[in-house]
C-alpha positions as CSV (number, residue, x, y, z in Angstrom):
1,X,20.4,-29.2,-26.4
2,X,22.5,-29.8,-29.5
3,X,23.2,-27.0,-31.9
4,X,20.9,-28.6,-34.5
5,X,17.9,-29.0,-32.2
6,X,14.8,-27.0,-33.2
7,X,14.0,-23.8,-31.2
8,X,11.5,-24.3,-28.4
9,X,8.5,-22.0,-28.2
10,X,8.9,-20.2,-24.9
11,X,5.2,-19.9,-24.2
12,X,4.7,-23.6,-24.8
13,X,7.7,-24.4,-22.6
14,X,6.4,-22.2,-19.8
15,X,3.0,-24.0,-20.0
16,X,4.7,-27.4,-19.9
17,X,6.8,-26.4,-16.9
18,X,3.7,-25.1,-15.1
19,X,1.8,-28.3,-15.8
20,X,4.7,-30.3,-14.4
21,X,4.8,-28.1,-11.3
22,X,1.1,-28.9,-10.6
23,X,0.0,-25.3,-11.2
24,X,-2.3,-25.2,-14.2
25,X,-2.0,-22.1,-16.4
26,X,-5.0,-19.7,-16.2
27,X,-6.1,-17.0,-18.7
28,X,-3.9,-13.9,-18.3
29,X,-5.3,-10.4,-18.2
30,X,-3.5,-7.1,-18.8
31,X,-2.9,-4.8,-15.8
32,X,-5.1,-1.8,-15.4
33,X,-3.6,1.7,-15.5
34,X,-3.5,1.8,-11.7
35,X,-1.8,-1.6,-11.5
36,X,0.8,-0.7,-14.1
37,X,1.9,2.3,-12.0
38,X,2.1,0.1,-8.9
39,X,4.0,-2.6,-10.7
40,X,6.6,-0.2,-12.0
41,X,7.0,1.4,-8.5
42,X,7.5,-2.1,-7.1
43,X,10.3,-2.8,-9.6
44,X,12.1,0.5,-8.6
45,X,11.7,0.0,-4.9
46,X,10.6,-3.6,-3.9
47,X,8.7,-3.6,-0.7
48,X,9.2,0.2,-0.3
49,X,6.9,1.5,-3.0
50,X,4.1,2.5,-0.6
51,X,1.7,-0.2,-1.9
52,X,1.6,-2.6,1.0
53,X,-1.6,-2.5,2.9
54,X,-1.1,-3.6,6.5
55,X,-3.9,-4.5,9.0
56,X,-3.1,-5.5,12.6
57,X,-5.7,-7.0,14.8
58,X,-5.3,-7.6,18.6
59,X,-6.9,-10.9,19.6
60,X,-7.7,-11.2,23.3
61,X,-9.1,-14.3,24.8
62,X,-9.2,-18.0,23.9
63,X,-8.0,-18.4,20.2
64,X,-8.5,-21.4,18.1
65,X,-5.4,-21.1,15.9
66,X,-6.4,-24.0,13.6
67,X,-9.8,-22.4,12.9
68,X,-8.2,-19.0,12.2
69,X,-5.8,-20.7,9.8
70,X,-8.7,-22.5,8.0
71,X,-10.6,-19.2,7.8
72,X,-7.6,-17.6,6.2
73,X,-7.2,-20.3,3.6
74,X,-10.9,-20.2,2.9
75,X,-10.6,-16.4,2.3
76,X,-8.0,-17.2,-0.3
77,X,-10.3,-19.6,-2.0
78,X,-13.3,-17.2,-1.9
79,X,-11.5,-14.2,-3.4
80,X,-9.8,-14.7,-6.7
81,X,-7.8,-11.5,-6.2
82,X,-5.9,-13.3,-3.4
83,X,-4.8,-15.9,-5.9
84,X,-3.4,-13.3,-8.3
85,X,0.3,-13.1,-9.4
86,X,1.9,-10.9,-12.0
87,X,3.9,-12.6,-14.8
88,X,6.1,-11.1,-17.5
89,X,8.4,-8.1,-17.5
90,X,8.0,-6.1,-20.8
91,X,4.2,-6.4,-20.7
92,X,3.2,-7.7,-17.3
93,X,-0.1,-9.6,-17.0
94,X,-2.0,-11.1,-14.2
95,X,-3.1,-14.7,-13.7
96,X,-5.1,-16.3,-10.8
97,X,-3.4,-19.5,-9.8
98,X,-1.2,-18.6,-6.9
99,X,-0.9,-20.9,-3.9
100,X,-2.4,-20.4,-0.5
101,X,-1.5,-17.5,1.8
102,X,2.0,-17.2,3.3
103,X,1.1,-18.0,6.9
104,X,3.5,-18.2,9.8
105,X,3.0,-18.4,13.6
106,X,5.7,-16.8,15.8
107,X,5.6,-17.6,19.5
108,X,7.0,-14.6,21.5
109,X,5.4,-15.5,24.8
110,X,8.6,-16.7,26.5
111,X,10.5,-13.4,26.0
112,X,10.8,-10.7,28.6
113,X,8.2,-8.0,28.2
114,X,10.5,-5.2,26.8
115,X,12.2,-7.7,24.5
116,X,8.8,-9.0,23.4
117,X,7.6,-5.4,22.6
118,X,10.7,-4.7,20.5
119,X,10.4,-8.1,18.7
120,X,6.7,-7.3,17.9
121,X,7.7,-4.0,16.3
122,X,10.4,-5.7,14.3
123,X,8.1,-8.5,13.1
124,X,5.4,-6.1,12.0
125,X,7.9,-3.8,10.2
126,X,9.5,-6.8,8.5
127,X,6.2,-8.3,7.4
128,X,5.1,-4.9,6.2
129,X,8.2,-4.1,4.1
130,X,9.3,-7.6,2.9
131,X,9.0,-7.6,-0.9
132,X,6.5,-10.0,-2.5
133,X,7.6,-12.3,-5.3
134,X,5.1,-10.8,-7.8
135,X,5.6,-13.5,-10.4
136,X,5.2,-16.4,-7.9
137,X,2.6,-15.1,-5.5
138,X,0.6,-15.1,-3.3
139,X,0.6,-11.3,-2.9
140,X,-0.6,-11.4,0.7
141,X,0.9,-12.8,3.9
142,X,-0.3,-13.4,7.5
143,X,1.8,-13.4,10.6
144,X,0.2,-14.6,13.9
145,X,2.3,-13.4,16.9
146,X,1.6,-15.2,20.1
147,X,2.2,-12.9,23.0
148,X,0.6,-15.1,25.7
149,X,-2.0,-17.8,25.9
150,X,-4.7,-15.1,25.9
151,X,-3.2,-12.4,23.6
152,X,-2.2,-12.6,19.9
153,X,-1.6,-10.1,17.1
154,X,-2.9,-11.0,13.7
155,X,-0.8,-9.1,11.0
156,X,-2.2,-9.2,7.5
157,X,-0.2,-7.6,4.6
158,X,-1.8,-7.3,1.2
159,X,-0.2,-5.8,-1.9
160,X,-2.3,-3.0,-3.4
161,X,-2.0,-4.8,-6.8
162,X,-4.8,-7.0,-5.5
163,X,-6.5,-4.7,-3.0
164,X,-7.8,-1.3,-2.2
165,X,-9.4,0.6,0.7
166,X,-12.8,-1.1,0.3
167,X,-11.2,-4.5,-0.1
168,X,-9.4,-4.1,3.2
169,X,-12.8,-4.2,4.9
170,X,-14.1,-7.0,2.6
171,X,-11.2,-9.2,3.6
172,X,-11.4,-8.6,7.3
173,X,-15.1,-9.3,7.3
174,X,-14.5,-12.5,5.4
175,X,-11.9,-13.6,7.9
176,X,-14.0,-12.9,10.9
177,X,-17.1,-14.5,9.4
178,X,-15.1,-17.6,8.5
179,X,-13.7,-17.9,12.0
180,X,-17.1,-17.4,13.6
181,X,-18.5,-20.1,11.4
182,X,-15.9,-22.6,12.5
183,X,-15.9,-21.8,16.2
184,X,-19.4,-20.6,16.9
185,X,-21.4,-22.4,14.3
186,X,-22.5,-19.2,12.6
187,X,-23.4,-19.0,8.9
188,X,-20.4,-18.2,6.8
189,X,-20.4,-15.0,4.7
190,X,-21.8,-15.7,1.1
191,X,-19.0,-16.0,-1.4
192,X,-18.6,-13.4,-4.1
193,X,-19.2,-14.4,-7.8
194,X,-16.5,-16.9,-8.8
195,X,-15.2,-14.7,-11.6
196,X,-16.4,-11.4,-10.3
197,X,-13.0,-9.7,-10.1
198,X,-12.0,-10.8,-13.6
199,X,-15.3,-9.7,-15.0
200,X,-14.7,-6.3,-13.4
201,X,-11.1,-6.2,-14.8
202,X,-12.4,-6.8,-18.3
203,X,-14.9,-4.1,-18.0
204,X,-12.4,-1.7,-16.5
205,X,-9.8,-2.3,-19.2
206,X,-12.3,-1.6,-21.9
207,X,-13.3,1.7,-20.2
208,X,-9.7,2.7,-19.9
209,X,-9.0,2.0,-23.6
210,X,-12.0,4.1,-24.6
211,X,-11.1,7.0,-22.4
212,X,-7.5,7.0,-23.6
213,X,-8.5,6.8,-27.3
214,X,-11.0,9.7,-27.1
215,X,-8.4,12.2,-25.8
216,X,-10.0,12.6,-22.3
217,X,-6.6,12.4,-20.7
218,X,-5.5,15.5,-22.6
219,X,-8.7,17.3,-21.4
220,X,-8.0,16.4,-17.8
221,X,-4.4,17.5,-18.1
222,X,-5.4,20.9,-19.4
223,X,-7.2,21.5,-16.0
224,X,-3.9,21.1,-14.1
225,X,-1.5,23.9,-13.4
226,X,1.3,24.3,-15.9
227,X,3.9,22.9,-13.4
228,X,3.5,19.9,-11.2
229,X,2.0,20.9,-7.8
230,X,4.5,20.8,-5.0
231,X,3.5,21.9,-1.5
232,X,6.6,23.7,-0.5
233,X,7.2,24.3,3.2
234,X,10.4,25.6,4.8
235,X,10.4,22.6,7.1
236,X,10.0,20.1,4.3
237,X,13.7,19.6,3.5
238,X,14.6,16.0,4.6
239,X,15.8,12.8,2.9
240,X,13.4,12.0,0.1
241,X,14.7,8.5,-0.2
242,X,13.2,7.5,3.2
243,X,9.4,7.0,2.9
244,X,8.5,5.3,6.1
245,X,5.6,7.2,7.4
246,X,3.7,7.9,10.7
247,X,0.3,9.4,11.3
248,X,-0.6,12.4,13.4
249,X,-4.2,12.8,14.6
250,X,-6.1,15.9,13.5
251,X,-7.6,16.9,16.9
252,X,-11.2,17.8,15.9
253,X,-13.4,17.7,19.0
254,X,-16.1,15.1,18.8
255,X,-18.7,17.7,19.7
256,X,-17.8,19.7,16.5
257,X,-18.0,16.9,14.0
258,X,-21.8,16.8,13.5
259,X,-21.8,20.6,13.1
260,X,-19.1,20.3,10.4
261,X,-21.0,17.6,8.6
262,X,-24.1,19.9,8.5
263,X,-21.9,22.7,7.1
264,X,-20.7,20.4,4.4
265,X,-24.3,19.3,3.6
266,X,-25.4,22.9,3.2
267,X,-22.8,23.2,0.4
268,X,-23.8,20.0,-1.2
269,X,-20.6,18.4,0.0
270,X,-19.7,15.2,1.8
271,X,-17.4,15.4,4.8
272,X,-14.6,14.1,2.6
273,X,-15.2,16.9,0.1
274,X,-15.3,19.5,2.8
275,X,-12.0,18.3,4.4
276,X,-10.4,18.3,0.9
277,X,-11.3,22.0,0.5
278,X,-10.0,22.8,4.0
279,X,-6.7,21.0,3.4
280,X,-6.3,23.1,0.2
281,X,-7.1,26.3,2.2
282,X,-4.5,25.3,4.9
283,X,-1.8,24.8,2.3
284,X,-2.7,28.1,0.5
285,X,-2.4,30.0,3.8
286,X,0.8,28.3,4.7
287,X,2.5,29.1,1.4
288,X,0.6,32.2,0.2
289,X,-0.1,30.4,-3.1
290,X,-3.4,29.8,-4.8
291,X,-4.8,26.4,-5.7
292,X,-3.7,22.9,-4.9
293,X,-3.7,19.5,-6.6
294,X,-4.2,16.3,-4.6
295,X,-3.9,12.7,-5.7
296,X,-7.1,10.9,-4.5
297,X,-7.8,7.2,-5.0
298,X,-11.4,6.6,-6.0
299,X,-13.3,3.4,-5.9
300,X,-14.7,2.5,-9.3
301,X,-17.0,-0.3,-8.3
302,X,-20.4,-1.2,-9.8
303,X,-23.2,-2.1,-7.3
304,X,-22.7,-5.8,-7.8
305,X,-19.0,-5.4,-6.9
306,X,-19.6,-4.7,-3.2
307,X,-18.6,-8.2,-2.0
308,X,-15.7,-8.5,-4.4
309,X,-12.0,-7.9,-3.4
310,X,-9.4,-6.5,-5.8
311,X,-7.5,-3.5,-7.0
312,X,-10.7,-1.7,-8.1
313,X,-9.6,1.9,-7.8
314,X,-8.2,4.7,-9.9
315,X,-6.4,7.8,-8.6
316,X,-7.7,11.1,-9.9
317,X,-6.1,14.6,-9.7
318,X,-8.3,16.8,-7.6
319,X,-7.7,20.5,-8.5
320,X,-9.0,22.8,-5.7
321,X,-9.0,26.5,-6.6
322,X,-8.6,28.1,-3.2
323,X,-6.9,31.4,-2.2
324,X,-5.5,32.3,1.1
325,X,-8.3,34.8,1.6
326,X,-11.1,32.2,1.3
327,X,-13.2,31.6,4.4
328,X,-13.5,28.0,5.7
329,X,-17.1,27.9,4.4
330,X,-15.9,28.9,0.9
331,X,-13.2,26.3,1.0
332,X,-15.7,23.6,1.8
333,X,-17.7,24.6,-1.3
334,X,-14.5,24.7,-3.4
335,X,-13.7,21.2,-2.2
336,X,-17.1,19.9,-3.3
337,X,-16.7,21.5,-6.7
338,X,-13.2,20.0,-7.1
339,X,-14.1,16.5,-6.1
340,X,-17.2,16.4,-8.3
341,X,-15.2,17.6,-11.3
342,X,-12.6,14.9,-10.7
343,X,-15.2,12.2,-10.4
344,X,-16.3,12.9,-13.9
345,X,-13.1,11.3,-15.3
346,X,-12.6,8.2,-13.2
347,X,-12.3,6.1,-16.4
348,X,-9.0,7.9,-17.3
349,X,-5.9,6.2,-15.9
350,X,-3.9,8.5,-13.7
351,X,-0.7,7.6,-15.5
352,X,-2.3,8.7,-18.8
353,X,-3.1,12.1,-17.3
354,X,0.5,12.4,-16.1
355,X,1.8,11.6,-19.6
356,X,-0.4,14.2,-21.1
357,X,0.6,16.8,-18.5
358,X,4.3,16.7,-19.6
359,X,7.6,15.2,-18.6
360,X,7.7,13.1,-15.5
361,X,9.7,14.9,-12.9
362,X,9.2,12.7,-9.8
363,X,9.5,8.9,-9.3
364,X,6.9,9.2,-6.5
365,X,4.0,11.0,-8.2
366,X,4.5,13.2,-11.3
367,X,1.5,15.5,-10.6
368,X,1.6,16.3,-6.9
369,X,3.3,15.6,-3.5
370,X,0.1,15.7,-1.5
371,X,-2.6,13.0,-1.3
372,X,-6.0,12.4,0.2
373,X,-7.7,9.1,1.0
374,X,-10.8,7.8,2.6
375,X,-11.2,4.3,4.0
376,X,-14.2,2.2,5.2
377,X,-12.7,0.0,7.8
378,X,-14.3,0.0,11.2
379,X,-12.0,0.6,14.2
380,X,-14.5,-0.8,16.8
381,X,-13.9,-4.1,18.5
382,X,-15.8,-7.3,17.6
383,X,-16.7,-10.2,19.9
384,X,-16.5,-13.7,18.6
385,X,-17.5,-15.8,21.6
386,X,-14.6,-15.7,24.1
387,X,-12.4,-13.8,21.6
388,X,-12.3,-10.0,21.3
389,X,-11.0,-8.7,18.0
390,X,-9.7,-5.2,18.0
391,X,-8.3,-3.4,14.9
392,X,-5.3,-1.4,15.7
393,X,-4.4,1.9,14.1
394,X,-2.0,1.7,11.2
395,X,1.6,2.0,12.5
396,X,3.9,0.9,9.7
397,X,3.7,1.9,6.1
398,X,5.7,3.6,3.3
399,X,4.1,6.7,1.8
400,X,4.4,7.9,-1.8
401,X,3.5,11.5,-1.0
402,X,5.1,14.0,1.3
403,X,1.8,14.6,3.0
404,X,-1.5,12.7,3.0
405,X,-4.8,13.4,4.6
406,X,-6.4,10.1,5.7
407,X,-10.1,10.1,6.6
408,X,-12.2,7.4,8.1
409,X,-15.7,7.0,6.6
410,X,-18.4,9.2,8.1
411,X,-18.1,12.4,10.2
412,X,-16.9,10.4,13.2
413,X,-14.1,8.6,11.5
414,X,-10.4,8.7,12.3
415,X,-8.7,11.8,10.8
416,X,-5.0,11.9,10.4
417,X,-2.1,13.6,8.5
418,X,0.5,11.0,7.4
419,X,4.0,11.9,6.4
420,X,7.5,10.5,6.3
421,X,9.3,12.0,9.4
422,X,12.6,12.0,7.6
423,X,11.3,14.7,5.3
424,X,10.0,17.1,8.0
425,X,11.4,19.1,10.9
426,X,10.1,17.7,14.2
427,X,6.7,19.0,15.2
428,X,5.8,20.6,11.8
429,X,3.2,18.1,10.8
430,X,1.6,18.2,14.2
431,X,1.3,22.0,13.9
432,X,-0.4,21.5,10.5
433,X,-2.8,19.0,12.0
434,X,-3.7,21.5,14.8
435,X,-4.3,24.3,12.2
436,X,-6.5,22.0,10.1
437,X,-8.5,21.1,13.2
438,X,-9.0,24.8,13.8
439,X,-10.3,25.2,10.3
440,X,-12.8,22.4,10.7
441,X,-14.0,24.0,14.0
442,X,-14.3,27.4,12.3
443,X,-16.3,25.9,9.4
444,X,-18.6,24.2,12.0
445,X,-19.3,27.6,13.5
446,X,-17.1,27.1,16.6
447,X,-14.4,29.3,18.0
448,X,-11.1,29.4,16.3
449,X,-7.9,28.8,18.3
450,X,-4.4,29.7,17.1
451,X,-5.8,30.3,13.6
452,X,-3.9,32.7,11.4
453,X,-6.2,34.7,9.0
């Protein structure tokens, strides 16, 4: 361009380039408060921010690879969140015109067994941690690993910018229904409203603006301790730069779970609330301190949003006012009180509460180093004609918190403590899991074992 040429409007040039590339521009929306925090974390640590959701399915039996590919592409067409990409840097916004899913088939069947196992672990780890090109999209990928003619692994990685715990189940159900429709002639799952996610986003953004403007963030921040909550343990001394995490099962006997659910119900608590209170009691007894703060993602869906996929969640700080002298039953009640209090402020963005609380002292979470989560994904196998689909436990993820209690839905769900091993002395988190199980048994009226008073 010559020195005397008129300046070109950047927005118009971007639109022209998009038109030439065959990708029509779509209306852009701002990011929610939750998404803004995720986007910033991804800029600081691409692929390692802890915001990649990984699902691994074992497929046993005769697989129609073409039908599975078609079902995957159809899922992208059905859920507009799967077509999302994030544009801009100073004020990032989201548009919904990304191309189809990043799909690759890797045939490992000819490798020797041990080599194949190692290669599977590497492929899953790479798919889980490889950064997404946020501005280009798509923000999800699929890797189909062929182990033999009758065994495959389906690895699906979705960025939390477009997903949440509920959406994890929505996507898997969409994929399985789509495959069944193609192979078995079953009726496909009804599609969600064409603009359901964007409608939800507009409503959510309006609620966040109102909650921020009326000073609710300051109100929530005043309920927090004066200093950020940090669970301090003598064996929590490792490298905080390494966030790759593993889960340790909390060994609650199946026979005690219904009794614990009844204990929770007597206090007006859900199992999730009761476990939150017991985790706070465990940390209080471990450190001798009082009270705990947990970061808890909460679904903020309306009834009509059940079939919609997207980042439809907000983290809330749950302040549990326990003391080391509390009984397990008292801790269950305190957990109920704490969660119910936190749920009153789901419209307030977590990042606004953090700002109101004071200077940000951690790049991971400015309010606490402990999290809780509940997910609704079934772990039972599904039969699709000659094919058996078995969800595998999560094995590869990066964790933002030093310790997270992960709970499956219902009193029979999977219960685990997740942590980055690089931060902890060997065996410490397993000991905490055993002690938490003892507290659950005690609350259920069972016999305590190895439980310090």
